[in-house]
C-alpha positions as CSV (number, residue, x, y, z in Angstrom):
1,M,-31.6,31.1,13.1
2,K,-32.7,27.5,12.7
3,T,-31.2,25.7,9.7
4,L,-32.4,22.6,8.0
5,V,-29.9,20.3,6.2
6,L,-31.0,17.5,3.9
7,V,-28.9,14.4,4.7
8,E,-27.5,12.6,1.6
9,H,-27.3,8.9,2.3
10,D,-27.2,5.5,0.6
11,G,-29.8,3.9,2.9
12,G,-27.3,2.9,5.4
13,Q,-24.6,5.6,5.8
14,V,-24.5,9.4,5.8
15,K,-22.4,10.7,2.9
16,D,-19.4,12.9,3.5
17,A,-20.9,15.9,1.6
18,T,-23.5,16.2,4.3
19,L,-20.8,16.7,7.0
20,A,-19.3,19.7,5.2
21,T,-22.8,21.2,4.8
22,V,-23.4,20.8,8.6
23,T,-20.3,22.9,9.2
24,A,-21.7,25.6,6.9
25,A,-25.1,25.4,8.6
26,A,-23.6,25.8,12.0
27,K,-22.2,29.2,11.0
28,L,-25.8,30.4,10.6
29,G,-27.3,29.0,13.8
30,E,-29.0,25.9,15.3
31,V,-28.6,22.8,13.0
32,H,-31.5,20.4,12.3
33,L,-31.2,17.6,9.8
34,L,-33.8,15.9,7.5
35,V,-33.4,12.2,6.7
36,A,-35.9,11.1,4.1
37,G,-36.1,7.5,2.8
38,Q,-37.6,4.1,3.5
39,G,-36.2,2.1,6.4
40,V,-33.8,4.9,7.4
41,G,-34.1,4.6,11.2
42,G,-30.4,3.7,11.3
43,V,-29.4,6.7,9.2
44,G,-31.4,8.9,11.5
45,E,-29.5,7.6,14.5
46,A,-26.2,8.0,12.8
47,A,-27.1,11.6,11.8
48,A,-28.0,12.4,15.4
49,K,-24.4,11.7,16.4
50,I,-22.9,14.3,14.0
51,A,-21.2,17.0,16.1
52,G,-23.2,20.2,16.3
53,V,-26.6,18.7,15.4
54,S,-29.5,19.4,17.8
55,K,-32.4,17.6,16.1
56,V,-32.9,15.1,13.3
57,H,-36.3,14.9,11.4
58,V,-36.8,11.4,10.0
59,A,-39.4,11.0,7.2
60,D,-39.7,7.2,6.8
61,D,-42.1,6.5,3.9
62,S,-42.1,4.5,0.7
63,A,-42.6,7.8,-1.2
64,Y,-39.1,8.8,-0.2
65,A,-37.5,5.4,-0.9
66,N,-35.5,6.7,-3.8
67,N,-35.2,10.4,-2.8
68,L,-37.2,11.6,-5.8
69,A,-36.9,15.4,-5.7
70,E,-40.6,15.8,-6.7
71,N,-41.6,14.2,-3.4
72,V,-38.8,15.4,-1.1
73,A,-39.1,19.1,-2.0
74,P,-42.7,19.6,-0.7
75,L,-41.7,17.8,2.5
76,V,-38.8,20.3,2.9
77,A,-41.1,23.3,2.1
78,D,-43.5,22.2,4.9
79,L,-40.7,21.9,7.4
80,M,-39.4,25.4,6.4
81,G,-42.3,26.9,8.4
82,H,-40.1,26.3,11.4
83,H,-36.7,27.0,9.9
84,D,-35.0,30.0,8.5
85,A,-32.5,28.4,6.1
86,F,-32.4,25.2,4.0
87,L,-28.9,23.9,3.0
88,V,-27.9,21.0,0.8
89,P,-24.6,19.9,-0.6
90,A,-24.0,21.1,-4.2
91,T,-24.2,17.6,-5.5
92,T,-26.4,16.0,-8.1
93,T,-29.1,15.3,-5.5
94,G,-28.8,18.7,-3.8
95,K,-29.0,20.6,-7.1
96,N,-32.1,18.6,-8.0
97,V,-34.0,19.3,-4.7
98,A,-32.9,22.9,-3.8
99,P,-34.4,24.8,-6.8
100,R,-37.8,23.1,-6.3
101,V,-37.8,24.1,-2.6
102,A,-36.8,27.7,-3.6
103,A,-39.7,27.8,-6.1
104,L,-42.2,26.4,-3.6
105,L,-41.1,29.1,-1.1
106,D,-40.9,31.8,-3.8
107,V,-37.3,32.8,-2.9
108,M,-34.0,33.1,-4.8
109,Q,-31.6,30.2,-4.4
110,I,-28.0,31.0,-3.4
111,S,-25.8,28.5,-5.2
112,D,-22.5,26.9,-4.4
113,I,-21.4,29.0,-1.5
114,L,-17.8,29.1,-0.4
115,S,-18.2,30.9,2.9
116,V,-20.8,32.3,5.3
117,E,-20.0,36.0,6.1
118,S,-23.2,36.6,8.1
119,E,-26.8,35.4,8.4
120,D,-27.7,37.0,5.0
121,T,-24.3,37.3,3.3
122,F,-22.3,34.7,1.5
123,T,-19.5,34.2,-1.1
124,R,-19.8,32.1,-4.2
125,P,-17.6,31.6,-7.3
126,I,-18.5,33.1,-10.7
127,Y,-16.8,33.0,-14.1
128,A,-15.7,29.4,-13.5
129,G,-14.1,30.3,-10.2
130,N,-12.0,33.2,-11.6
131,A,-13.9,35.7,-9.4
132,I,-15.6,35.4,-6.1
133,A,-18.9,37.3,-5.6
134,T,-20.2,38.4,-2.2
135,V,-24.0,38.1,-2.3
136,K,-26.6,39.4,0.2
137,S,-30.1,38.0,0.4
138,S,-33.1,39.9,1.6
139,D,-35.4,36.8,1.5
140,A,-36.9,35.8,4.8
141,K,-36.1,32.1,4.0
142,K,-32.8,31.1,2.6
143,V,-32.2,28.2,0.2
144,I,-28.5,27.5,-0.2
145,T,-26.3,24.9,-1.9
146,V,-22.9,24.4,-0.4
147,R,-19.6,23.6,-2.1
148,G,-18.4,20.8,0.2
149,T,-14.7,21.3,-0.6
150,A,-14.8,24.8,0.9
151,F,-15.8,23.7,4.4
152,E,-14.2,21.3,6.9
153,K,-16.3,18.2,7.6
154,A,-18.1,18.1,10.9
155,A,-17.2,15.2,13.1
156,A,-19.4,12.1,12.5
157,E,-19.3,11.2,16.2
158,G,-19.8,13.2,19.4
159,G,-23.2,14.8,18.8
160,S,-26.3,14.0,20.8
161,G,-29.2,15.3,18.7
162,T,-32.8,14.2,19.3
163,V,-34.6,12.2,16.7
164,E,-38.2,13.1,15.7
165,A,-40.4,11.4,13.1
166,V,-42.1,13.6,10.6
167,S,-44.6,13.0,7.8
168,G,-45.1,14.8,4.5
169,G,-47.5,14.7,1.6
170,G,-46.4,11.3,0.4
171,D,-46.0,10.4,-3.3
172,K,-47.0,13.4,-5.5
173,G,-47.2,11.2,-8.6
174,L,-45.1,13.5,-10.7
175,S,-42.2,11.0,-11.2
176,S,-41.4,7.4,-10.7
177,Y,-38.3,5.4,-10.0
178,V,-37.4,3.0,-12.8
179,G,-33.9,1.8,-11.9
180,S,-30.3,2.6,-11.4
181,E,-27.2,1.4,-13.2
182,L,-24.4,2.2,-10.7
183,S,-20.7,1.8,-11.4
184,K,-18.9,-0.2,-8.7
185,S,-15.3,0.2,-7.9
186,E,-12.9,-0.7,-5.1
187,R,-11.3,2.6,-5.5
188,P,-12.4,5.5,-3.3
189,E,-15.1,7.8,-4.5
190,L,-13.8,10.9,-6.2
191,T,-15.4,13.5,-3.9
192,S,-13.9,11.8,-0.8
193,A,-10.6,10.4,-2.1
194,K,-7.4,11.8,-0.5
195,I,-5.4,11.2,-3.7
196,I,-6.8,11.5,-7.3
197,V,-5.0,10.6,-10.5
198,S,-6.7,12.2,-13.5
199,G,-6.1,11.7,-17.2
200,G,-6.7,14.0,-20.2
201,R,-7.1,13.8,-23.9
202,A,-3.4,13.4,-24.5
203,L,-3.6,9.8,-23.4
204,G,-5.0,9.1,-26.9
205,S,-7.4,6.2,-26.3
206,S,-9.5,4.4,-23.7
207,E,-7.0,1.5,-23.7
208,Q,-4.0,3.8,-23.0
209,F,-6.0,5.8,-20.4
210,H,-6.7,2.7,-18.4
211,A,-3.3,1.1,-19.0
212,L,-1.4,4.1,-17.7
213,I,-3.8,5.7,-15.1
214,D,-5.2,2.6,-13.4
215,P,-1.9,1.0,-12.3
216,L,-0.7,4.3,-10.9
217,A,-4.0,4.9,-9.0
218,D,-3.9,1.3,-7.6
219,K,-0.3,1.9,-6.3
220,L,-1.4,5.1,-4.6
221,K,-4.8,3.8,-3.5
222,A,-6.2,6.8,-5.3
223,G,-9.5,7.7,-7.1
224,V,-9.4,8.0,-10.9
225,G,-10.6,11.2,-12.6
226,A,-10.7,12.6,-16.1
227,S,-11.0,15.9,-17.9
228,R,-14.1,16.6,-19.9
229,A,-12.2,16.2,-23.1
230,A,-11.2,12.7,-22.1
231,V,-14.8,11.8,-21.2
232,D,-16.2,13.3,-24.4
233,A,-13.7,11.3,-26.4
234,G,-14.9,8.1,-24.7
235,Y,-11.7,7.4,-22.8
236,A,-13.4,7.3,-19.4
237,P,-17.0,7.2,-18.1
238,N,-19.0,10.3,-17.1
239,D,-18.7,9.7,-13.4
240,Y,-14.9,10.2,-13.7
241,Q,-15.3,13.8,-14.9
242,V,-13.7,16.5,-12.8
243,G,-14.5,20.1,-13.5
244,Q,-17.2,22.8,-13.7
245,T,-19.6,20.4,-15.4
246,G,-18.3,17.4,-13.5
247,K,-17.3,16.8,-9.9
248,I,-15.7,19.4,-7.6
249,V,-12.8,17.8,-5.7
250,A,-10.2,19.0,-3.2
251,P,-8.0,16.0,-2.3
252,E,-4.6,16.1,-0.5
253,V,-2.9,15.3,-3.8
254,Y,-4.2,15.8,-7.4
255,I,-2.1,14.3,-10.2
256,A,-3.1,15.7,-13.6
257,I,-1.6,13.6,-16.5
258,G,-1.9,14.9,-20.0
259,I,-4.4,17.6,-18.9
260,S,-3.7,21.1,-20.4
261,G,-5.7,22.9,-17.7
262,A,-8.8,24.4,-19.4
263,I,-10.6,26.9,-17.2
264,Q,-13.5,24.5,-16.7
265,H,-11.3,21.7,-15.4
266,L,-9.3,24.1,-13.1
267,A,-12.6,25.2,-11.5
268,G,-13.2,21.6,-10.3
269,M,-9.8,20.9,-8.8
270,K,-7.8,24.0,-8.0
271,D,-8.6,23.8,-4.3
272,S,-6.5,20.6,-4.0
273,K,-3.8,20.8,-1.4
274,T,-1.0,19.7,-3.7
275,I,-1.3,19.6,-7.5
276,V,1.1,17.6,-9.6
277,A,1.1,18.1,-13.4
278,I,2.7,15.9,-16.1
279,N,2.5,17.4,-19.6
280,K,4.8,17.7,-22.6
281,D,3.8,21.3,-23.2
282,E,5.7,23.6,-20.8
283,D,3.3,26.4,-21.6
284,A,0.2,24.4,-20.6
285,P,-2.1,26.5,-18.2
286,I,-2.1,23.6,-15.7
287,F,1.5,24.5,-14.7
288,Q,0.3,28.0,-13.5
289,I,-1.4,26.4,-10.5
290,A,0.7,23.2,-10.1
291,D,2.8,22.8,-7.1
292,V,5.0,20.3,-8.9
293,G,5.3,20.3,-12.6
294,L,7.0,17.7,-14.8
295,V,7.5,18.5,-18.5
296,G,7.9,15.4,-20.7
297,D,6.4,12.5,-22.5
298,L,3.7,11.0,-20.2
299,F,4.0,7.6,-22.0
300,K,7.5,7.3,-20.6
301,I,7.1,9.2,-17.3
302,V,4.0,7.5,-16.0
303,P,5.1,3.9,-16.4
304,E,8.5,4.8,-14.8
305,L,6.8,6.6,-11.9
306,T,4.4,3.6,-11.4
307,E,7.3,1.2,-11.4
308,K,9.3,3.1,-8.8
309,L,6.4,3.4,-6.3
């Protein structure tokens, strides 16, 4: 099989989510990458160095400058004439492009896979991760989104793929880029952080959330996350949200502070290597999956913990 992986990038670097997707694609067969954007020659060269990649298709055009799904999807659909499977990370970008490609190819999308069992059989979570379904596709072309935390990242160096320029249909005129308001932080991105400190509704306010969570995260050089309840209450911005409707993470250490452990939150972080929970309710569901549990008042424990680090 020949697989095509859409490379997620920021115009200069390949994002980590792509590396995990390359690992999944390699289990299906020969791996080709697609880099779409404007002025992305450098990204194409970096992508060619990823271990296991044999070819990189570079679509350098102003129509792809902001990776609008309405323009990228037809480009992918054209390239699928020479590929058997299309894989993308199950990120905001991937979830935007993949369904459009599946519709253009008239096939069923297979979402959020956890493993590749064979060329046509995969596993994926259902019921917020409480059950794992094994699904088999009879479609000639496969369109797949990949849960990045379920696969090891391919090495960013060591490959020697060839780079080939491709062209697509250009701007379809269905959407236009207006602008972006991006949050900037010196802390690591949630999906790539090795340590994450997350806060829940029990923190009580935005002021207390940042007063307790931020100093601990700074000491640990950790990313900052939040439960949906904390985000909905306005304690933290949307891009902090971890869970089924937020970001799926699997850091080396996940510290859950004042988070009860609703099923939607557990679905987003239960693959973490070590889970530390701090909660005053000893019956909180979070303790069922925690490796280390501390029952007590977070307003006393967290400052003490931060001070001792």
